[in-house]
N, C-alpha and C positions, 0 to 999 in steps of 0.2 A: 869260694865261700866255705868256711870250715865250720864244723859242728862244735859248739862249746864243750869243754871237758866235763861239765856238770851233766850234760845229757848223755855222754858216752860212757859214763862211769857204771851205770847199771847194766850195760849190755856186755855180752861176751865178745871176745875178739873176732870171732867168725861172723858175727852179726853186724859189725860196724859197716856203715856205708862208705864207699870209697869216695874220696874227694879228688876230683880231677882238676888239675891246674893246667891250663893250656888248651889247645884245640885238638889234641890227639885223642883218638877213641880209646876207651879203657879196654884193657885185655880181659878176656872172660875168666871168671873164677871157677874153681873146681866145684864148689858147692852150689853155684847158681845153675838153674835149669836153662838149657838153651832155648832161645825164642822159638816161636812157632814157625817162623820163616826159615830157620836153619835146620829144623827137624826133618828127618826123612820121613815122608809119609808112606804108610803101608799101601801096597798096591791092592786096590779093591777088586774083588771078583766080580765078573760081569754076570748079572742075573739074566739068564736066558728067557725066563718068563716075562720080565719087564720089557726086554727087547722085542719079543714076539708081540706083546700087547701094543707097544708103540708102533711097530710096523703095521699091525692090523688097523690101528686107528688112522694112520697116515693113508693107507690104501682105501679105507672107507671114505675119508674126506675127499681124496682125489676122485674116487668113482662118483660121489655125489656131485662134485663140481662138474665133472664131465657129463653126467646125466642131465643136469639142469642146463648146461650149455647146449647140448644136443637138442633138448626140448625147445629151448629158446630159438635156436637156429631153424628148427623145423617149423615152428609157428611163424617166424618172421618170413621164411621163404614162401609159406602158403599165402601170406597176405599180399605178396608182390603181384602187381598187375603187369602182364606182358603186353606191351604195345608195339605196333609195327613201326618201323622207321619211316619218316615222312618222304623219303626219296622214292623215285619211280622204281617199279619192280624190274629185276634183271631179265627174267623170262616172262613171257605172256602166260595167261592162265592155261591155255590149252596147247602150248608149244610142244609138249612131249606126249600128246595124246596119240592114239592109234590112227586116227584119221589124218592128222597133220604129218606125222613122221613115224611110219611103222617100224623102222629100224631102231628107233629109240624107245619103243614101247616095251620090248623085252630086252633084258640085259642088265649089266652092272656097270658102274663107273670105273671099276677096277678090272684090268684085263685078266683072263684066265680064272675067273671066279664064276663057277656054274652052279654050285649047290646052294640051296637056300634062297634062290631067286624067286620072285613072284612078279606078277604083272603090276603095272602102275594104275590100273583102272580102279575106280571106286567100287565096282561090283565084281570083284574077282572071285572065281570059283575056287581058287587055291587057298585063299585066306579066309 
């Protein structure tokens, strides 16, 4: 499509629009400004204050989420009811008492552990 000569008459030669015939892309002209896509952008300086504020906000949000999760877990664990398994007990109630087996009354289930031991009686003098 060409512009009629009547309309081109009042314009200067540098201001005429190019008419492209065909599918080839037009070559850039010297007086045309390059598009924003082709311009080299200046490197922006990193503002340390904004970075510090963003990190602080992120840490505050993370700590609040962690706090409320811990509070939720604490309250949900407190509401749990511990029930015994319905199977029969492995040991009898008094199987390790001093009267039934005195060798099992004092000691530890781990060998060579002597310090910090106490009796298994409910009325211990040590504890």
